[in-house]
N, C-alpha and C positions, 0 to 999 in steps of 0.2 A: 504494500500500500504506500502511496506517495503522501508524504506529510510536508506541508509548506508552513514554516514557522517564522514569522517576522516579528521580532521582539520590538517593543517600544522603549526608547531611552528616557529615563527619568533623571534629571540633573542631580538629585539627592543621592543617587546610587554611585556617582563618580566624582565625589568631592576632591579626590586626590589628584585629578587630572586637570590640566589647564590649557592643553593644546587646542587650537581651533580646528574645525573640520577641514579636511583636505580639499583644496580647490583644483578642479580638473585643469591640466595644462593646456596650452593653446592647441597642441596637436593631438590631444587625447581623443580616442574614438569610442563611441558606444558600440556594443556587440549585441546582436540579436540572432538567436538560433530558433528555428521553427521546424519542428518535426524532424530533427536531424537524425539520420540513420547511417550506420556503417556496418557492413558485413564483409567478412572474409570467408568466401565460400558459403557454407551453411551456418557459419558462426556469426550471429548478430551481436556485435560488440557494443554498439550504441543503438538504443531502441526508443526513438521518438523523443529526443531532447528538445525541450522548449525552455529557453533561458534568455533573459535580458540583463546585460551588464551596463549600467550607465557609464558615461565617460568619466575617467578618473577614479573609478572604484577599484578596490583591491579584493579579489575573490580567490579563495582557496578551494581546491577540489581534492577531496579525500575519499578513501574507500579501500576495500580489500584489493589485493593484487588481482589483476585480470578483470577489474570492473569497468574499464574503459577510460580511465583518467588520461593516460598518455595519448591514446588515440584521439580523444577530444582535443587535447592541446595541439597535436600535430595538424588536425583539420583547421583549427583556428589560425595556425601559422602558415597554412597553405602547403604544408609538407605532405598532406594526404588529402584525398577527395572524399566527400561523403557519398554514400550509396544513393541517398535521397534526402529530401528536406532542403532547407535554405539557411544560408549564413550571410548576414549583412553587417557592414560597418557604417556607422553614421557619424558625421561631423557635428560641430556645435550647432549648425543651422538645420540639422535633421536630414540633410542630403546624404546620399550614399557616397562613400569615399573608399579609396584604397589606402589604408593607413601605413605609416612607417612602423613596422613590427619587428621586434627582435626577440630571440630566445636564448636562454642560458640553460645548459644541460647539467646533469650531475657531474660529468667529466668536463674539465675546463676546455679541452680540445684546443689548446694553444699550439701554435706552430713553433717547434723547438729551434728552428734555424733563424727565428726572428727575435729581436729584443722584446722586452716587456712593452715598451712604447710602440714599437712597430706592430706588435700583436693588436694593440688597441686601435692603431690607425686603420687596420683591416676593417674594423667596424664602420668606418666612414664610407667604404666603397670606393669606386674609381672616380676620377675627375676632380678630386680636391687638391688644391695647391699644396705642395709639400710643406712649406713653412706653416701654413694655417693648420694643416693636419697634425703636425707635431705639437703646435700650441694647444689644440683641442684635446689631444691625447694627454698632454701634461696636465691640463686642467682637470680632466676626469680622473686621472690617477691620483691627483691631490684629493679629490672628493672621496675616493675609496682608500685613502691613507697609504698610498704606495708611491708617492712622488719620488722618493729617494731610490726606488727600484727601477726607474725608467730604463736604465741602460743594462740591466741584468738579463741573463738568459733564463727562460722559464724553469729549466732544470735546477736552478739554484734557489728556487722559492719553495716555501712550505705549501702544503695542500690548501690551507686557507688563503694564502697569498695568491696562489694560482687561480683560485676561484674568484678572488676579488679582481684579478686581471680580466677574467672572462666576463664578469659583471661590467667592468669598465668598457670593454669592447662592445657590449650590448648597449650601454648608455651613451656612448660618445656621439651617436647620431641623434640624440634626444628623441627616442621613440615615442610614438603615441600609444603603442601597445607593447607591453613587456610580458613575455611568457617565461615562466620559471619551472623547469621540469626536474624536481628533486635536487635543486642546486646545492643543498647543504647536507645531503644524505651521507656523504663519505667523510664528513668532518667530525672531529672529536667534540665532546659536549660543550666545552668552554668556547672553542672557536666558533661553534654553531651559534651560540647565543650572541657572540660578538657580531657575526654575519647577519643574524636576524635584526639586530639593532641598526646595522648599516643599511640593510634593505629597506627597513622602515623609514629611515632618514631620507634616503635618496628618492624613495617613492613620494614622500610628503613634499620634497622640494620640486620634483619634476611634475607631479600630478598626472602621471601617465596611467592609463588603464592597465591593471596588472592581474595576471592569472597565474596562480601558483599551484602546481601539483605536488602533493607531499603525503607521506605516510604518517607524519608527526602531527597528531591532533593538537598538542600544545602549541606547536609552531603556527598552525593554521589560525588558532584562536588569538594568538598574540599579534599576528600580522594583518589579518584580513578584516574587511568590513562585513563580508558574508562568507559562510562556509557551505559548500555544496557537497553532500554525501551522495556518491554514485553507488548503486547496487545493481549488478547484472545489467549494466548499460542504461539504467534509468535513474532519474533524480529521486532519491529516497527522502532527502531532507534538504531544505534551503533555509539556513539559519542565519539571521542577522546578528552581528556582534556589536551591541549598542554602546560601545565605550570609546572615547576619544583616544588618539595616539599621542605619545607612545604609551604602551601598556606595561605594567609591572608584573614580573613573574611573582607568583604567590598570592595574587589577588583572588580571594575566595569566590567572587562572582564569576570570574573567568573559569575557575576550576569547575564550577557547576555547569557551565556551558560545555566544557570539555567532556564532562560525564554524559551529557545528553548526546553529544556527537559519538562518543564511544558506544553508547547503547544502540544508536542507530546503525553503526557499522557492524556491531556484533549481533544484531538481530533481536535485541531485547528492548522493551519500552522503558526499562529502568524505573518503573513505577510512575512514569509521567503519562 
């Protein structure tokens, strides 16, 4: 059974927070999926997905392995085609657009023969004047706290640093849509929390529409405006997270939402 749950935010519940709501960036695009289906042979991976993501919103997609999370993300990024249904991107005026979209994978996928700065420049594509490209790469490396590593080779970086370079490569072109496919899954716990904070900060600054696929329910709750639970290719839960950013680990209200999401994933109503 599909459950749609949109919580209402009450100011008294979040007195510890002071950040304003995130404003959608100039290039941010809204995403609308209508009856989206994807089959591989007889296997229906996505089964009639209907979803609207407003421009600038951060949405996390969670669920058991094989539920269709990564397939959905690949279709959003144009890396795969739906079997049926419709996918539309809309600009600020409501007109359909082809947005500037970038994706960060679990593996950094850096080019080992290029320096850190040159790996970031790759994200700008062709046709950008060399001096300007280097300046923009330097600026985004500063944002991800790696300015001093610009001339290093990827092999000399830690796992967390390599993932920050991959993020910088995605951000350098100021995308309207940012897709994140388990980008922190291979990191140790402390590095992961640090990267979560970094992701939250750059998203709030850019205002890009962001879709995160993750197995980590806590990560989803701490980063996203909404969390979508997929179950066997369908949306089983669409839960709004009604707390301003940044969010603190250990907040009991967030822990309660994590419990609801875990219950949805594990197939129990958890008493709700």
